[in-house]
N, C-alpha and C positions, 0 to 999 in steps of 0.2 A: 504494500500500500504506500502511496506517496504521503510525504509529510504535508502539514497544513499551511505551507507557505502561500499556496494559491488562494486559499480562503482569506487569509489575513491581507494579502496584497489587494484582492478584489474589494474587501471591506474598506480598506484605507482609501483606495482609489475612488470608490463610489462616493464616499463622504468628502474627500478632498475636492473632487470636481464640483460637487453640489455646494460645498462651502465657498470655494473660489468663485463659482458662478454667482452666488448670492452677493458676495462682496463686490465683484465687478459690476453687477447691476446696481448696487448701492452707490457706486461712484459715477455711473453714467449721468445721473441727474445733476450733481454738482459740476461734473466735467462739462456737460453741455451748457449749463448756466454760466460757467466761467468763460467758455468760448463766446457765448452771446454777449456777455459783458465786455469782453475784450474787443469784439468786432464793433460793438455799439459805442463804447466809451474810451477805447484805446488803452494806453498805459495808465491813465488815471483810474479807470475802472478796475484793471488788474491790480493796481497798487492798493486800492481799498480792500479788495478780496484778500490780498496778502496780509494786510494789517489786521483783519478780523479773523484770519485763519486759526489763531490760537483758541478762539471760542469753540470751534469744533472739537479740539483736543480736550477742552474742559468736560464736555458731555461724554466723549469717548473714554476719558480717564475714569469718570464715575461709573459709567455703564460696564466697562470691561473689568474694572476692579471687582465689583460685586457679582456680576453674572459669570465672569470667568472663575472667580473663587468658588461660587456656588456650584458651577458645573463640575469642577474638579472634585469637590467633596461629594457631589451626587454620584460621580463615576465610582469613587471608592465605596460608597454605600451600596451601589449595585453589586460590586464584587463581594461584599459582605452580606448580601441577601437582605438588606434592610428595605422593606417595602415602602415605609412612610417617608423616609428621609428625603428622597429626591423631590417629592412634591412640596415638602416644607421648605427645602432649600431654594426651590424655584420661587416660591411665594416671598420668602425673605429677601432674596436677591432683587426681585422686581420692586418690592416696597422700598428697599434701601436706595436703589438706583433713582427712582422717581423722587423720593423725599429729599435726598442730598442734592440732586440736580435742581430741584425747585428752590432750595436754599441758596445755591450758587447763582441761579438766575436772578433772584432778588438782590443779591450783593452786586452783581454785574450792572444791574439797572440803577441801583442807588448810587453807585460810584462811577456812573457812566462818564461824567464830565472829566474827572481826574484821570480815569483810565485812557480816555481818548487823547487827552493832552500828552500822556506818556507814550501811547502807542503810535500816534501819528500827528504831531503838532502842525505839520505843514500839509496835511492830507486834504483832498477835495472836500467840499461841503456835503457831499452825499454820504460821507462816512458815518455820520450820526444815525441816519435812518437805517443804513445797512447794519450797523452795530446793534441797534435795538431789536430787530427781527432775529439776528443771529444769537443774541443773548437768550431770547425766549426759546429758540430752537435747541438750546443746551438741554432742556428738560426732555424734549422729544428724542434727541440723539441718545441720551442715557436710557430712555425707556425702551428703545429698539433692541438693545443688546441682550436682555434676558431671554426673550423668545428665540432670538437668533442663535444663542449658545445652547439652549436647552432643547431645541426642536429635535436634534439628533437623538438625544436620550429618550425623548418621548416617542421615537420611531416615526417621526414626521419630518424627514429632511426636506420635503417639498415646501415647507413653510418659509425657509430662507429665500429661495429663488422667487417665490410668489410675492412676498412682502417687498423685496427690493425691486422687482419689476414694476409693481404698483408705484413705488416711490419714484422710480426713474420717470415713468410716464407722467405722473402728477407734477413732478418738479419741472420737467421740460415744458409741459402744457401750461403750467402756471407762469413760468418765465415769459413765454410768448404772449400770454394774456396780460401780465402785469408790467412788463418792462416799458411799454410805451406810456401808460398813464402815470406810473409811479417812479420811473427812472431806475437807477441802480438798486435802491432799497426793494423794488419789486422782485428782484432776483432772489434776495434773501427770504422774502415772504413766500416765494414759490417753493423754495427748499423746505420751509417750515410746513407748508401744506402737504408736500410730498411725504414728509416724515409722519405726519398725522394719519394720512391715508394708509401708509405701510403698517403703522401700529394697529389700526383698526383691522386690517387684513390678518395680521398675526393673531389677534385675539379671536377672530372668527375661526381660523384654521386650527387653533390649539384647543378649541372647545371639544369636550368629550375624550381628550387624551388622558393618559395616566397622571399627567402633571396638572391636576386641578388645584385651584387655590386652596391652601390649608392655613389655618391660624398658626402664626409663628410660635405661640406658646409664651411662657413667662420669661424664658431665657433663650432667645434666638441666638444662634451661633455667629454673631456679627463679627467678633474678632477672628474666628477661624476662617470665615468667608473672606474677610479683608486680607488676611495673611496669605491664603492660598491664591487669591487673585492679584496680589501685589505685583508680580512680574508683568502681567498683562496691563494692569492699570498704570504702573510706573512708566511703562514704555510710552504711553500717551502723555503723561505728565512731563517726562524729559523732553519729548517732542514739542510740547507747548512752550517750555522755557527756551529750548533751542531756537524755535521759530521766532520768538520775541527777540532773542539776541541777534540772529541772522538778519531779521528785518532791519534792526537798528544799524547793523554793520553795512548792509547794502545801501541804505539811505545815506549814511555818512560818507561812504566811499564813492558813490556814483549817482545818487539821486533816484528818481522814479524809474528810469529805464532798467537798471539791473534788478530793482524790486519787482517790476512787472515780469521779467524773465523768471525770477524766483517764484512768483505766484504761479506761473505756468508749470514750472518744475515741481512745485508742491502738489499741484493737482495731478500731474502725471505720477508723482510718488504715491498718491492715494490709489491710483490705478494699479501700479506695480505691487503695492502693498496688499492689494486684494489677493494676488497669487501667493505672495509670501505668507500672509496671515492664513489664507485658506488651506495651504498645505502644511503649515506648522501648527495651527490651532487644532486641526483634525487629530493631531497626535495626542492632545491632552487627555480626552476621555479613553481612547483606545489603549494608549500606553499605560495610563493609570490603572486600567483593569488588568492588563497583562502583567504589570509589575506586582499588583496586589495578589495575583494568582501565581506568582513566581514562575511565569512561563518565559524563561530566559531565551529559549529558541525562538518563540514567537515574537518576543520583543526585539531580538536582533534582526529578524527578517523584516519586521515593521520599519525599523530605523533605516535599514539598507534601501528599502523600497521608497521610503519618504525622501531620502537624499536624492535618489535618481529622479523620482517623479517631480519633486519640488524644483530641482534645478532645471528640469526639462521645461516646465510651464513658465517659470520666471525667465529663463533664458530666451524662450520664444517671444515672450512679451517685450523683453529688452531689445531683441533683434528688430521687432516691428518699429519701435521708437527710433532706433538708429537708422534704419533704411529710409524711413519717411520723415526724418527730422525737419527737413526744409518745408515740407507740406504742413507739418504740425505747427511750425512757427507761424506760417501764414494763417492757419486756422485760428490761432489765438490772437491774430492781429499784430504779430511781432515781426512784420516784414523788415522794419528798420533795424531790428535787433537780431536778425537771423543768424549773423555770425557768432554773436555771444551765446545765443540759444544753442547752436550746433556744438560749440565748445563745451557748454555746461552739460548737455544731454549725454555726451560721450563719457564724461567723468561720472555722471550720475549712474549710467548703466553698469559701470564697473562696480560702483558702490552697491547697487541693487543685488548683484550676484553674490557679493560678500555678505550682504545683509541676509540673504536667503539662508545661507549655511549657519551663520551665527545664531539667527533666530530659531532655526531648527533645534539647535542644542539648548537654547534657552527654554523652549517649550518642553523639551525632553527632561531637562533638570526640574522644571516645574511639575511635570507629571509624576516624577519620582520623589517629590517633596524636598528637593535640594534647592530651597528657595533662596538661600544666601548666595549661592553661586549664580543662580539665574539673575538675581537683582544686581549683583556686581557687574556682570556682563552687560546688562541693560544700561546701567549708569555710564559705563565706559563707551558703549556703542552709540547711544542716543544723545549723550550730552558731553561728557568730558573730552573724548577723543574727536568730537565733531566741533564743538564751540572753541575749545582750546587751540587746536591747529588753525581754525579759521581766523581767530584774533591774531595769532602769530604771523600767518601768511599775509593778512591785510596790512599789518604793521611793516613787514619786510618788503613785500612786493606789490602792494596795492590791492584794490578790490577784485581785479581780474583773477588773482591767484586764490581767492577764497574758495572757488569751486573745487580746488584740489583737496580741500579738507574732507570732502565726502568719501572718496575712495581711501584716503589716508585713515579715516576713522575705522573703516572696515578691516583694513590690513592690520592696524594696531590691535583691534579687538580680537581678530582671529589669532594673532600671536599670543595674546593673553589666554585665550581659550585653549590653545595647544599646550601652554605651560601648565594650566590647571589640570587638564586631562593627564598629562605625563606625571604630574606630582601625585595625583590620586592613584595612578597605576603603581608608582613606586611604593606608596603607603600600603597598598593592598594588591600584591602580585596576582591574586585570584581573579581580579577584574580583567576583562579582555578589552583590547583596543579595537575600534576607536570609540565605542559607546559605553565603556566602563560597566559592562554587564557581567555579573557573577554567574559563571557557567557551572558552579559546583553541583547544583541540583541536577542539571542536565548530564554532567559527567558521572554522577552517581548511578545513572541508569534507572532511576525509580519513577520516571515519567515517560509517557509515550504519546505522541501526537500524530495524527494522520488525517487525510481527506478521504471521503467516501462518496462514491457515486450512489444515486438513489435507486439502482436496480437491485433485485434480490440477490444475485450472485455476488456483487460487491459487498453487500451488507453481510452475507454469510462469511465471506473471506475476512472481513473486519473482526467478526466474532472469533474466528479461528486464530487470528493474529493476537487478539487480547488474551485468549486462553493460553497460547504458547508463551506469551510474555509473562503472564502471572505465574505460570508453572515454573518458569526459569527463576523467578524471584522468590520461590518457595511459598507461595500463597496456598493455604489449605484447599483441597479439591472442591469442597462444597462452596467455598467463597469464590473460587475461580469460576465455577459454573454460574454463580449468581452474577458475577461481573460480566461475563461474556453474554449471558442471557439478557441482562439489563440493556446493553448496547444494542443487541440484535432486535429485541422486541420493540424498543422505542424507535429505532431507525426504520423498521418496517412499518410501524404505525404512522410515522411522519411521511414516509414515501407513499404509502397507500392512500393517504388523505390529501396528497398534493393534487393540484389541477392537472388534468390529462395533458401529457406532452411537455410538462415543465421540467426543467433541469435544476435540481436543488443543489446548492453549494453546501455540503454537509462536512462538518469538522468534528473530530472526537479527540479529547485529551483525557488521559488517565494519569493520576498521581497517586503513588503508594507512599503514604506517610505513616510513621509509627502510630498505631491505633486508629487510623482512618484511611479509607479508600475513597477518592473523589473522582467522579466522571463528569465531564462537561460535554454536552452535545450542542453545537451551534449550527443553525441552518438558515440560509437566506430564502426568500420567498414570502408568500402571504403569511400573516400571523396565524399560528396554529398552536394551541395549548394542549399537549398530550394528556396532561392531568385532568383538565376539564372534560376532555373527550372520554377518558377512562371513567370518571365519576358519573357521566351521563349515560354510559353504555354498560356498566357492570350490573349484573343482576344474578339472582339465584338460578335462573334458567341458563344452563351452560350453552345451549345452542344460540341464545341471543347475545352472548358475550364472548364468542370464540376468539375475536380479534384482540381482546384485552385480558384473556384469562391468564396469560403469562405475566402480564403487568401486575395482576393481583398478587401473584407469588412474590414479585419484586417489591411491591409496596409493603407487604407484610414483613419482609426481612431487611429492608433498608432502614438506615437511621433517619434519613430525611430525603425527600424529593421535592424540588420546587422548580417553577417555570418563571422566566422573565422575558419581556420583549424590550430589548435595549439596542440602540443604534439601528433600529429597523431590522434586527436579527432575532430569530427565535433562540432562546437559551434555556436548556434543561440541565439541571444539576442533580446528580444522584450521589448521596453520601452513604457509605456503609462502614460500620464499625469493624475495624480490621482485627481478625483473630490471630494470635501469635502461634497457634498450633491447631492441629486437627480437632483436639478435644474441645478447645474453645469454640471452634467453628460449629461443632455439633451442638454445643450448648446454646 
């Protein structure tokens, strides 16, 4: 039988594409609005957008901190078979995101005059109106992240692409409608309307899922959520501060023209970040579950595929920007600054590829609860190694050299990452490079993973494989039969109840721990709960329950059996108390 690399790769790829598509669609609205502003108002319009860009990061910082942290904790709860925790964490994350964002919005509006003087003292008069709508949009931006991050856990990955498609259509339509009567502030209002429509879409599509609103209780895990989500949230916070600093730097060294180019690069960065975030954030729940299950082989395959697939998507996106850079400059209304834009986009593309790989490791460390390492890398990449070299290059060589700070930050952060990985490897030689995975459990030979086709012959061979494996490990004969029978009976039940002609992606993992035998069966396809089917079809009449009679024997002898629908995948877990010898097994 083949190992389960194909199942894990397909699972990751499916969700990475869905997540990336959702984020790309979420950028289309702002991207088109920025293009419309550039073509209608020129460099002045783009400079206003650049000055107000930090407000987006305020909402993203709040939403990603709480929804990202809640999603990580929910994934761990799934691996520990906690039924209530994911719904509670979803509810708490949504409430925190909206409440904190509302408080931030009030502060931004109250101190509007002071902040505008600091952000753009010589900016066009349209800045105040654009700022006002952008400040209100902070609440909507934060509110969008919980459904976007939790929809995969709820088994509804279509929520992401749907809500972002609605947002893109509403934003562009609103911009075309509002830009003439309201001017540049109408562009910000259009993005607010798009976000509200997307949020309404998410609420409708999440209705009836397993993640219904639950009261948070007397002691909601606010600190744990914030800690787990700190890498994702701090990434946006560092970007917020860095954009502030770079805005001021470009204004002081070149005026509105380089600031307008920076506005275009920032918007294209959000486009590229959709692929970076889509491929790296997909790791968080899947790697979290595999790490909690101590599936080192699966985790290693997941990371290898994520590196390949993430670099492929981001590389193709960067290639498009490089090939069509002159057309993109004209599209943003930057024909007079096309030379500067072409120079900047080449350096940015190099930075984006480095960003992809460092961010992948940051998500990986986050999923494995190595939050200190993840936060250090984020601080270096998003702030210190970006703003520090930018200031130094501006002082030494002028504003034109500032763009070199982007690839330089990626190179320096990658060097620090390599040093961290090698240091941890020296501390613990059992860890394997390059992902620092402890393969001791895999080397002990007490676990077995493989993929299974949904036909009867393949299922029978999988049961024989398990029987031989357990016999080699000295498992008592009676328990060996129970293990092989469990997998065979449940796989046949799943295959027999699949739609005609469908090809199920089935994966089996067996772990032999002292005192406990754990079997996990995962399958793609429509939702099917074998336990519910068993309970509905078992009866005293043997002829009416022939297809579940074997499962009755398993249920009577297993310690625990439970079913979960996570990541849009059917998960069945069978736990058996392990006997040390034949006498214990008979008992």
